[in-house]
Structure formats: C-alpha cells, structure tokens
N, C-alpha and C positions, 0 to 999 in steps of 0.2 A: 471308550475311554481306549488305552492303547493295550496289548496286551503285556509291553514293558511297563506300563504304569498299575496295572494291575498286580504283577508279578512281585514286583517293587511293595505293593499294600499286603500282598500274601507273604512276603516276608516279613513285614512287619508285624501281622498278625500272628504268623508263626512263633515269632522272637518274643511278642509280648506273653502270648499264652506259656512258651517255656519259661519266661524268668520268670511269672506268676508261681508255674509250678514245682521249680527248682531253684529260685533264687538266683538262678546262673543264664548267660547265652546261652542256647543250644551247643551241645558239645562233640566233636567228634576224635576220632582219634589222632594223636600228632605223629606226623614224618617229617623227620628233618631232611628228608630228601623230596619231600612234598610239600613246600612251604604254598601258602596263597597272602594274598593278601587282605583277606577277610580275616586273617587269625588277630585274636584279641590275647593280648599277655603272652605267657607262656603254660606251657603244658602243667598238670598238676601231678599228685603223685601216683595216679594210676595212668601218667599217659595220655591223658585226655586235654583239647584244648577250648576253649569259647572260641565260639563264629560269629559274624555280622555280616550279611549281605551287602555287597557293595557295587556302585555303578561303577560298570567295567567304560573304561573310554580309552581310545574310541573303542564302540562296540563292536564286536563281532557280529560275524555274516557269513551262512550258510548258503550263499548265492555260489561261489567259487565252484564247492560240493556238488551242489544241485546241476551247474554247468557240466563237470566232469561223468556226473551219473545219466546226463541229459534229460534231466526231469525238471519239473516248475515246481520247486517247493512251496507251499502258502506262505507268505511274508509275517506271518507270526510264528512263524518255527524260527525264524535268525532271532525276531526280539525273546522268545523263549528263553534259546543258549545262550545269545551272544548279549544280551545286556546289562546283566551281571554275573560277579562272581559270588559263588555261594556255595554251601554245602546241601543236601537234600534237603528236603521238605514234605513232613510225614502229615498229611489229612485224611479225610476220608469223604467218599464219595460214592453215591448209588449203592450204599451196604457196601463197599471196599476199602479197606485199608489200602492208602497208596503209597509211594515215595517218588516225588516229583523228582529228578535227576538233573541238576545244576552242573556248570562246568565250573571246579575249584581254583582253578590256575590256568593260564595260555595253556600249558603242556596238555591238561585234561581236556580242554577242548578241541587240543587235535586229535587226540585218543579219540574222547567223541564220535569225531566225524569220521573216523576210522572204522567205528564199529556200527554207524551209521551205513556206513558203505559196506559193509559185510553183510548186514542187517536187507538192505537193499538186495544185493546182489541174490542172497537167500531166497528172496520174495520172487525175482526174477527165475530162478534155478527152477521155483515151484509154479512159477506162470502164476503167480497170483497179483493182485493190484500194490504197486508200492505203497510202504507203509515208513512212517519213523518213530521209533519210539522214544518216549517222555518220560518213560515213569514205570516203576514194577509195585506188583501189588502182594496183596499178603499169601499168594498162591505163588509159588517157585515158578512156573512157568506160563504165568499170564503177565501178560505187557497191558499199557498202555500206549495206546498207538494214535499217530494224525496219518490219516489217509490222504495221501501225496494228492490224488486228483480232487478231492471232493471237502478238504481240510475238516471232514468229521475227526470228533477224538472218540476211540474205540478201544474196546477190550478185545485181546487178541492173544491166543495159544501161542506159544512158540511153534513156526510151522505152518499153521494155520491162519485160515481166512480172518478177519475180523468176526465176533459172532453179536456184540454189543453196541451200539451207540450209546454214547455217554454224554453227548454235545453235538451241538452242526458244527462248532469250531474252538479253538482255544479260549477266547474270550467268553464264551457260554462257561466251558469247561472250569474255567478258573474262578469263575462265578458261582459255580455250584460248590466249591470245594469246602469244606469245614474241616478247621483247624483245631 
C-alpha cells in the first residue's frame, strides 16, 4: 500500500477517534489570514475550527526542492507532505507522543519546503547526514526525521545525529502509529 493511502487511512482513524472522544472533528485555532480547504464550518466561540484532511489535487511534490538541494529524497516524502491538506496528526510510537506535520494549505507547503531547506543546510554545516523532519515529539528539541540516504524514520535531537531508528521507511512507520 502506498504511503499516500496509508496516510489517508491514518487521518481517517485520527478523525474517528477525535469524534468519538469529543463529538467533533479535530480542532485547530482559526486564522482568517491562513485559510485551508480542509476547514469545516465556522470558528466556535473559542476561535477554534473543525478540520478534515482532504486529498490535494494535483498532489504536491518535493522533487524541485530535492533537485535544488542536490539530493534525492525518498519518494515517500512527497507522498507524506504532498498528498493531502490537513492539520497535524497526534499519535504515539515507541513510547513517544508525536505530532506528524502536514501542509495546511498551499502557502504552508511552500513554508514547509523553506524549513526543510534550512534543516538540510544546518545538517550540512554540522557535517551530518541529511534528514527531513516529519514530526515533533513530546520533548521540545526531539524531532521525527527521515534519513535522506536510507529512508529510515528516526528520532533526532535538533543539531545532533539521529540516535534511534523507529522504522526502516515511512510506510513501516505509519503502520506502527497508534492514534
């Protein structure tokens, strides 16, 4: 099964669990200046709006970014970031709470690519193997990353080399997540 399909199923499970626990779709702070096609309805009295992941047509790609950085990203990365517009997915894996980052809208996808560029350039400066972040953990400086050369999904402290492999690839990683 493709990472795009796995991600769609993960979003579905996350949404179903959120609805079961809160009687609402996942919520995010509403920002009129930062609209998304996945917003549902209008903001509530607390300024929160419900959202539901939607398939992005056409899908986004990280190929131009990889070329600009003179790297070859694993194909799964473009599926992970370019297949859908959505809010973050909260899940757990290997004893860690994780927040998987997703593109909220087209501008967010562009911003995400700028942040990936900064991360890769930092790794080069530190003479470390390039990685691309895909999520945050319950520790402020601990990231979930994909190693560009191998496709392995790892835990990595900001500015440090990855120290723990969570999965051999994104597909295996997504399959291991509990929402």
